[in-house]
N, C-alpha and C positions, 0 to 999 in steps of 0.2 A: 956774789959773782960780779965781775967787773964788766960793764957795758960801755962801749965807746960812744962818746957824745961829741957831736960836731961843735966847733967853736963858731964865733960870730963871723970870722972871715970866710970859713967854708960855706956858711949859709949865704953870705953875700955873693959868692961865686956861683952858687947853684941857682940863683934867681935868674929867670928867663928875661931876655930883653923885652922891654915894653911893659913889664909888670908894674914897675914903679910909676910909669905914666898912667896906667889904669887906676892905681891907687890914689894918685894925686888928682885924677879927674881931667888930665890933659886930653886934648882931642886926638882921635886916631888918625892914621894915615889914610890915603885913598884906598877904598875897597877894591879887591881884585875883581876883574870882570869874569863872570862865569858863563860858559858856553851852554846856553839852555836849548840849543837847537836839537841836540841828540836826545835830551830828556823829553822834549815836547814830541818828538817823532815817536819815541817809545810809547808815550801816553796815547798818541793818536792810534797807533797800532793796537794797543791794548783795548782802547775804546771800541774800535771796529771789531775786534775779536769778540768782545762781550755782546755787541749788537748781533753778530752772526749767531752766536750761541743762543741768544734770546729768541731770534727768529726761528732757528731750528727747533728749539723747545716748543715754541708756539705751534709750528706746523705739525710736529709729532703729536702734541696733545690734541690738536684738532682732528688728526687722522685717527687717533685712538678713540675719540668720542664719536667717530662716524662722519666727520666733515671732510670730504675729499677735496673741496675747492680751496684755493689760496686767496680768494677775494676777501672783501670786508665783512661778509656775513658772519654772524655770531655762530659759535659752535653749539650744537644741541646740548640739552641738559645731560648731566651725568646720571645714568640710571642706577639707582641704589635699590637692590632687592633686599628687603628686610625679611629674614627667614627665621622662624622659631625652631630650634632643635630640641626643645623640651616643652612639656605642657605647662611648666611654671612660667615660661617666657611670655611676655605680653608685647606683641609687635604693634598692635593698634595704639597703645599708650605711648610707646617709644616713637612712633611716627608722628603723633601729635606734638610731643615735646620737641622733636627735631624741627617741626614747622614753627613752633613758638620761638625756638632759638634763632630761626632764620628771619624773624620779623613779623610773623603772623600774630594776631591777637589771640588770647586764650579762647575767646568765644568762637573765632573762626576755626581754630584748630579743633575744638571740641565738636564742631559741626561736621568734621570730615567723616564720611562713612568708612567702615572697614573695607579693605581690599580695593579701595579706589585710589588710582595714582594721583599724587599731589606734587606740583612743581613749585619751586621757590628759588629766589636768587640768594646766594650765600652772603652772609654779612661780611663787612670788611675784615674782621679778625680771622675769618675762615678762608679768605681768598688766597690763591697761590702767589708765588713770587713773580718776578718780571717775566713777561712773555706768556703768561697763563690767562690773560684777560680777566674777565669777571665770570667765574664759573657759576653754573646753575645746577641744581639737582632735581631729579624726578624720583620720588620715593614711592615704591610699590611694595605692598605687603600681601603676597599671595596666601591662599589658604594652605593649611598643613596637609597638602595632598601631593603625591609624587609627581603626577603629570603637570599640575599647576605650577609647582616649583621649578620643574625642568623647563617649562615654556617661558617663564619669566626670566630665568637665568640665561636663557639663550640670547636675550637682548641686554643683559645687565652689564654694566661697567664695574660695579663694586657690589660685593655680597656682604651684607651686614648680618653676621651670625649672632643671634640673640640667644643667650643662655639664662637659665634661672639662677636665683641667688643661692639656692641650697644645693649642696652636693656632698656625698660621702662615699665610702667604699661600697655600701649596699645600694645607694642611689646615685648613679653617675650623672654627669652634666648632660649627657646625650641619652635620651630614652630610646626605645626600640625603633620608633618611627624616625627619630633624629639620626640614628646610625644608618638607617635605610636611605634617608635623604642625602646624607653626607657621602655615602658610597656611590650613589648615582651621580651626584654632582662632580665628584672626582673623575668618574669615568667619562662624563660629558666634556669636561674641561672647565676648570674654575677660573674666573677672573680674579681681580684683586679682592682679598677677603680681610675683613676687619671684624673683630669680636666685640660684643657688648653684653654686659650683665644687667638685665633689666627684667624684673618679674612683676607678677600681679600683686595686688594689695594683699591677697591671702597668702601668697608665697613669702612676701616680706614680713608678714606677721609671724610666720612659722620660725623665722631665723631670729634667735635671741642674740643679745650683745655678746654673750659668752661664746656662742658657736659661730658668730659671724666671721671671725678670723680664720677658724678651721675650714669653714665652708669656702671662703675666698681662696685658700690654698688648694683645696681639692678642685675647685672650678678651674683655676689656672693650670693645674697639673693635667687634668683631662683635656683642656683646650690645647696645651702645648704638645701632648702626646699624639693628638689627632691631626693638628694643623701646623705643627712646627713651633719651635721656640721663638723664631723671628716674627711670627704673626702677632700683631698688636691686639691686646685685649683691654677694653675700657670699662670702667664702672659708670653706669648711666642711670643713677638714681636721682641725684639732685640736679638742679638747673645748671650749676657750674660744670658738673661732670658731663652733661649733655652738650654743653658748649665745647668742651674739649673734644668730644666725639665728632661734632660737626666740623671742627677745625681739622681733624684727621681725615674726614671725608673730603673736604675741600683740597687737602694737600695730597691725596692719594693719586698716583699716576696710573691710569687705566692700562691694562695689559692687553696687547693685541692677540686675539684668537685667530689662528690661521684659517679655520674652517668657515668663518663668517667674514673674513677680511675683505674678500672681493665681491660680496653679495650685498644687494640693497635690501633693507628690511625695515620694518616699522612695528613698534609696540603701541597698540591702539590705546589712547587715553579716553576716547569716547567713541561711541558707535550709534548708528541709526539705520534702521532697516525698513525698506518699502516692500511690503508683501505683494502689492499689485504689480510692481515692475520686477520684483526679484533682485533688487539692487541693495547691497550692503555698503554703507558709508562708514569708513574708518578714519578717525582723526588722530594724528600724532606726528612726531618728528621723524622724518625720513633720514636714514643713516646709510653709510656705505656709498657706492657710486650713485645711487638714486633708483628711480623706477621709471618705466616707460610703458605706454599703451601698446607698443609694438611687441611686447613680450608677455607671456603668461606669468601669473603669480601663484603662490602656494599659500593657502591658509593652513597653518599647522593643525593637523588632526582632522581636516575636512576635505582636502583635495585641491585640485588645480582649477583656476578660474581666470577670466579675462578682465582687464581693467577698462571700464567705460570712459572715465575721464579722471584727470588729476587737477585739483584746485588748490592753489596756495592761499592760506588763510592768515589773518593777523595773528601774531605770536601772542598766546595767552599769558606768557610769562616773559615780558620784555626786560632787557637789561636796564634800559633807561628810556625816559620819555623827554623829548626836548621841552625847554621852558616855553610857556605860553601856548602849548598845544596839548591836546588830549590824545585819546586813542586813535583819533582820525589821522594823526600824522604817520601811523604805521602803514605797512603795505596793505592795500585793500585786496579783496578777493579777486583772483584772476585765474582763468583757466589756462594752464600751460601746455596741456596735452589732452588729446581726445581721440578715441578710436574712430578712425575714418572708415575703414573697410574691414568688416569682420572676416572676409575671405582671405585677407592677408595673414591672419593668424594661423599657425600650424598647430592644430589640436588633435592630429591623428596619433593615436597611441599604438595601434597594431597595424601591421601590413594587411592589405585585403587578402582574403582567403581565395585561393585559386584551386578548385578541385582537379584541374588537369595536371597539377604537379604530382598527383598520385599515380599517373599513368607511367608505364615503362615501355620504351621503344628501343630496340637494338639496331644499331646501324649495320649496314651490310659491309662486306669487304671492299666493294668498289667505293663506297662513301668514305671509308677509313683511308683508302689510298688517296683519294682526292684531297681529303683534309690534310694529309701529311705533306702534300705538295704546296698547299696554300699557307697563308699566314698562321701563326699559332692561334689556338682557340681562345676565346675570351675567358675572363675570370669566372669561375663557377660561383653562382650565388650560394648563400648559406642555406637556402631552402632545398638545395639539391645535393646529391652525393656524387663524388668523383670516382670513377672506377677505371680499370685498365682499358676496358672496351669503349670508353667514351663517357658522356655525362648522362646519368640516369636519375630521374626524380626519386626522392626518398619516399618509400612506402610508409604508411601509418603503422605505428608500433601496435602489435597485436595485444589484445587484452589478456591473453594467456601469460604474457611475461609477468604481469603483476601477480597473477595467481601462482605462478611458479615460485616467485620470490616469497610469497606468503607461505607456500607449502614448505619451502626450504627452511623457513624460520628466521631468516635474517632481515626481513622487512625492508627490502630495498625500496619499494615504491608503493606498497599497499597500505591502506588505511586501517584495515582490520587485522586482528591478531590470528594466531593459529587456530583458536577455537571458534573463530567467526564472530566473536563478541565485538561490537563496534565500540570505539573509544568515546567516552562521554566527556563533553566539554565542561570544565569547572565554572561555577559561579558562586553566589553568596547566599543560597537559601537552605541547603542541606549538606550535612557532613557525615562522614563515616566515623567509626569509633576512634580512629587515629587522627581525626581532624581534617581529613581530606574532603574537599567539596566535590560532589558529583552531580549537581543539578544542572539543568540546561540553561544556557544563556538566552535562548530564544523564547522558550515557553515559561521559564521561571516557575516550573512546577516541581513539587517535591518528588524525587524519584522513589520507585517502589523498592522493596527489600531485595528483589531479584537484581535490579540494576546496581544497587549498592554492593551486593555480593560479587557481581560480575566485574565492577570497577576495582574492588579489592583484589580479586583474582588476577586481573590484568596487571595491576601494579606489582604484585608478587612475581608474576612471570617476567615482567620487564626487568625487575631487579636481578632475577636469576640469570636471564640472558645477558645482561650487562656484565655481570661478574664472570660468566662463562666466556664472553668475548674478550675480556682482559686476560683470562687464563689460557684460553685456546683461540687465539685470534684467527679469524677467517676459516676455521676448520668446519667442514660440512660433512654430514653422513650421506652416503650414497643410498638412494631409495631402493627398497627390496622389491616393490611391486611395479616398478617403472624402469625401463631401460635408461641407463645413464647417458647414452648417446642422444636420446630424445630430451631427457630432463635438462642437460647442459649443452644443448645444441647452439645456444647463443654465445657460448664461451669459446675462447681460443687459448692456445698456449703461446708463450713468448720465450724467446731465447734469453732475453734480458729485459726486465721491467723498465730499466732506466734508459737503455739505448735502442731498444727495438723500435722500428718505425710503426706509426699508427696514423692512418689518414683521418684528419679531423672532419672531413666532409662525407665520411662513409656512414651509410645507414642512419641518417638523421631522422628524428621523429617529426611528426606533422606540426608540432608546436614551433619548430624552428622556421617554418614557412611564414609565421606570423610576427616574428620578432625582428629586430634591426641589428645590423652589424656595422662596425666602424673600421675603415681601413687603417687610419692612424688616430687612435683614440686621444693620445696626449696632445698632438698637434691640433686636433679638432677642438679640444677643450680650450686651448690657448686662443685660438681664433675666435671662438664664440664669446669668450670673456672680453676680448678687445672690441668685438662688434657690439656687445651690450653696453660697454662703457661709452663708446662713441654715440650710440643712440641716446643714452641718458644725458650726455654733455651737450648734445645738439639741440636740446629743448630751449625754450625762451628763458633768458637769464642765466644760461649755463647749467641748467638742471635744477632739481628740487632737493638735492642733498642738504641736510642740516636745516631745512625749512619745515615749518608746521603746515601740514597739508591735509586735505581730505581726499581719500582714495575711494573712488566709487567702483565696487566690484560687482560685476553683473553675473546673472545665472546662479544666484545663491538661493537654495531652497529653504523653506522654513525649518526643515529638519536640522539644518546646520545650527541655527540658534538654539534649538531644543537640545542638541547634543553638546553645546558649549557649556561647561560648568559655570555656575553662578560665581561671580567674583574673580574670574580668570580672564584677563584681557586677551583679545585676539592678537596673534602674531602673524604678520604678513611678510613674505619674502619673495624675491624674484626668482624666476626660472630662466636659465640660459636656453638658447635654442636647442631642441632635441631632448631636453630633460623631461619631457612628458612621454617620450617614446619608451616602449618596453623592450628590454633585452635581458641578458643573463648577467647579473651583478655578482662580483666576487669581493669578499671582505676577509680580512685577517682578524680573528677573534681569540680571546683567551678566556677560558671558563673560570669563574670565581669559586672560591672554596665554600662560601657561605651557603650556596644552594646545594642540597643533598639529594634531590630527586634525580631520577634517570632522565637523560636527554637523548632522544632517538633522532636519527636523521629523518627529515621530511615531517617532523612534528611542528604543529602550528606555534609560531612565536610572534610576539609584538616587537617590532624593530623601530629604533629611533636613529635615523641617519641625518645628522645635521638638523635642519629645520623640518624634515619630513618625519611623519609617523605612519607606519604601515604594518600590516600583518602578512606574513609569508611562511613558507615551509622550507627552510634552508636545508641543503645537503652539505654534509661535512666531509672534508677530505684532508689527508696529511699533506703538508707542504714539503715538496722535495728538497733534500739537503744539498744535492749536487745538481748543477745545471747540465743539460744535454741538448742535443739538437731536437729531440722529441720529448718535451717536458710533460710528465704525467703526474697527476695527483691521485693518490690512492684513497678510495672511498672508505669512509668510516661509518660503521653502523651506529655507534654511540659516541657522544661527546663526553669523554671521561674528565675527571677532575684534574685541574692544573695542566690542561692540554691546550696547546696553541694549534689552531686548525684554520682551514679556509672554508668559509661558509658561502655557498652559491645558491642563488634563488632568482626567479623571474620577478622583475620589479622595474619601475621607471628608472631611467638613466640618472645617475648622480655623479657629477664630476668631482673627483678628489681635489683638494683634501677635504675629508669629512670624517667625523667620528661616528661610530655605530655602537649602539647598546641593544642588548637582547633581553627581553623580559618574558617571564612566564607567569601565568595566572595562578594565584594561590588564594586561600581563604582570607588572608590579611591584605590582599591587593596585589598589584604587580610587584614581582621580585626580580631583581637584577640577576641574570644568569651568566652573561658573558659581555665583554666589551672589546673594542678594537678600532680599526680604521678601514675605510673603503679603499679597495685596490683599483677598481675600475670595471670596465665592461669587456668581456671576451667570450663570445659564444663558442669559439673554437677550442677553448681550454679543455683538455682531456681529463675527465674524472673517471678513473678506471677502478672497477670493483673486482676484487680478487677473492676467489674461494680456493680452499685447499682440501683435496680428497686425500684421506689418510688410509694407509695400509700398514700391516705389521709383518715382519719377517717370520716365515714358518720354518724354513731351513736356511742355514747360511754355510757358505764354504768360501773362505777368502773374500774375493770381491764379488762373488755371485750369491744370489739369494732367491728363494721362492717366496713371493709376497702374496698375502691373502687379505680379504675383507675390504679391498679397495673397489673391486668390481665383483659382480656375481654372475656374469655371463661371458662366455668366450667372445661373443660379438662385441661387447663393450671393450674388452682388452685389445682386440684388433683395431677398433675405432680410435682409441686414444694411444696407440703404440707410438706415433711420431712425437708425442709430447715428452719433454725432458722431465726426469724425476730428481728429487732432492731429499735429503734426510735432515732431521733436527740436529744432527751432529756434524753437519757441514759437508756431506758427501753429495756427489752428483752422479746420475746414472740414467739408464734408459731401459725400456722394455725390450726383451729379446724374443719372447715367445709366450704363448698361452699354454697352460697346463690344465688338463681335465675339463670338466663341464661346469665347475662352480666358481669360475672367475679367478682361479689361481694363475700366477704368471711368473715367468723367469725374468730376473732383472740382473744387470751388471752395473757395478758402481766404480767410482774413480779410485777407491781404496778398500781396504778390508772393512766389512760391515759387521756390526755386532748384533746379537740377538735382541737386545733391549732398545734398539734404535727404532725410529718411526719414519716410514717412507711417506713423502708428500708429493702430490701432483698439483701444481698451481695453475689455475685456469682464470682467464680474465675476460671481462666485457666492459663496455663503456656504459656509464650511468649518467642520467640527465636529471636536472632539477624537477621538482614537482610543479605541475601546472596549477596555479592558484590565482584566478582572476581577481579576488578581493584585494590583492596587493596593489592594483592600479584602479580600484573602484568598480570592478566588474562583478557580475553575479557569481556566487560560489559554485553553482552547478553548470556554469558555462563551459562548453568544450572548445577545443581549438578551432573547430569548424564554425561555430556560431558565436564566438566571443566578440 
């Protein structure tokens, strides 16, 4: 094939001007002047943009670590919670190796006791990028106990999930306790999580070289299925692998948790107690907005207390020490805040009891006429009821109401069952044949055979009633030996459950005279947050956030130290104004599938609400799907599986946002039952209990029918004649007349009725939460009058 080739002349023409000069080495001409003004301007803009981004990253990282100030003070250490999710995992050994990688000597690391927080400055290879300063870490390895792990993770910035080196189809990476811990942590809110494979020496000896690869694949698969494929998992057996893990800890960006973002809290690294003065000294880094002696604080699991003084201490883990100076160059001890007047603290939980509110006075017609001519009446307090004839105090609820509910079998408010057998609280000393614990938490005595049999009978009855409530919701049998007009005298009929009016101040119980009500709850919460932040920032030096301080808590009894588990650090958090006051709390919860036992309304439960832990007896209700001018929540006798409900109970005020977890006592320890979020406080919320009286058509003719078995006396038929009827097939009707002497009645319906239909009469009454003083530290047998 022929290819065209250029000749010498064509090559000469193609040569560019000046190429010959470059080949011969002749000098170039003058270089053109380049305008560098535009380029330098772009460089300056880019440099300023990078500085702004670095400053923003630094501020965000400081806020995520709990340092709210923008001054030159160092951010507090990053709290790393080392949690073992399997018995093969060794958290103590991993903590010591992390400290060695951070610069500690092997002798110092080996001397670290288990479950003791240890702080260190990260080495240069593990520090973050520009704007992240020099991060520090505080490594905490709590015991493998549910409450201990939850308390530490409340203050953690990073969770280091430690797994064993061995895993298979029969032996997963998470044991039973590990799955229980993981479920509870997800419900509480997980910070940034990083996985590590580090086992004990015995566990490492079990894994042979041949099975090591298969075990590694199984561990990775279990970890990814539970925590996502994006979560990092590191091998932490050798020193180099631990250094890679430390580098990941230093580069991890903490995630802000909304429920603790606006609160000041402290994870105690050291404590000291004075039994003579009753003062507990907690030392640690203060996070969030800070703390102030003007506000109460809460010790998680122990209650509310007052701060005697706040002292700033030298940092035990400084970032750097100036040359030629020792530790004396750091900040010396100084008192930044002290309780001046104890009377300024608002420690009142309940409103004072006034027995005169139980009196009833009826105004005369002349007084009503005079009031109509004058200005409108003042707002009626929550402790009174509002009627058409004026304001009348709410009478105390009769004890017969509880007995009626127990006799009806729906257990609205009673603690005993139908057979009168009291419920036995579970503990860990004796169990029935099916593994259920029935011993007493107070006496710790082994129950007798009669008590075990009664508890087994109670559980069977509760299960049957729960299944019956799902199949026939709200249906109640009319008693044969008691008139229905007396048995259901507290109930009323409603034209429409959703839209019919209901006065929220009508017939309130005596408990409502002791609790508090907020006119604008959301606005009050915002105002109290701003007030708390202003009080914290007004201290000397701009507050104590991000500083290592000693908090002296007064009024702490020796029982608090006895109740605190060994190896679990104290968690201290602030309370906003009014958060020690008792009111009706409302939460939205979802029941978990793992718990299979029956959950009844007003059953004692352990609740975790943010930093608070308390026991209460919540009342469950259905959340209305449609909004109306008179919003009502239908009472639920049982909390069934996969149900979203509203839980209401008497408790100290908790300003949202806040997570809530509900635990039930089991032989294996606390088990998570439900989780959700706190809605707020509203004593006026209407929780309406519905019952359905059933009758069956005896004779039918088009839209007319003779119904029987709903009532058994003509007087009861005439008493309930104004109440509207309905059927299970969607018809509506009313009673026209009574027939005979056995409670038969003539009814007319909106359409043709069939013989196999069921006639219902819905009756309603308002239900209130169970009074339970242990929720705010009171005596269990305290009544509303003497609480």
